[in-house]
C-alpha positions, 0 to 999 in steps of 0.5 A: 500499499504504502508504494501504490501510495508514493507510486501515485504521490510521483503520478500526481507530482508529474502531472503537476510539473506539465500543467505548470509547463504548459500554463507558463507556453500559455502565459506567454502567449497571452502576454505577447498578445497584451503587448501588440493591443497595448502596443498598440493602445498606445500608437492611437493613442499618440495618433490621436493627441497628435491630430487634437494639437495640430487642430487646436494650433489652426484654430489659435492661427484662424483666431489670430488672423479674424483678431487682426482683422478686427473680424472676430467675436463672442459668437466665432470665438464660441464656435471655433472652440467649443469642442463637438458633441457628438461621440461613441454611443448614441451612434452605436445605440441607433445601429443596434437599434436598427440591428435588432428590429431587422433580426425581429422582422426576419424572425417573426415576421412569416409567422403571423399571418401563418395560415393557422394559428397554434391553437388550431394545431394544437386542436385538431391533434388531440380529436 
């Protein structure tokens, strides 16, 4: 019995060692994927910041020209400097609503005008 327990202990240790090896290999892959995603996010952030700086610089130049020409008013300055109010989520909500309506139309519209309702089918089968 003692030999059986030692043999089983060795098997369990080997199994655990194999599982750790597999975990290390898989975690290395996930680490690489995470690094690529992080690098992509940082690149996208840098591009967005660069574009924003460029737009701000252009706005400042336009404001300076308008001020030199004497055409700058508070209203024009407010229109040029205020940010846009559009965002990602309202358009996503509209898209999901249209997708849901299209799905419901394909799923339920053909069954809406079926020749016999289900209650009538059940009554016929019962007779």
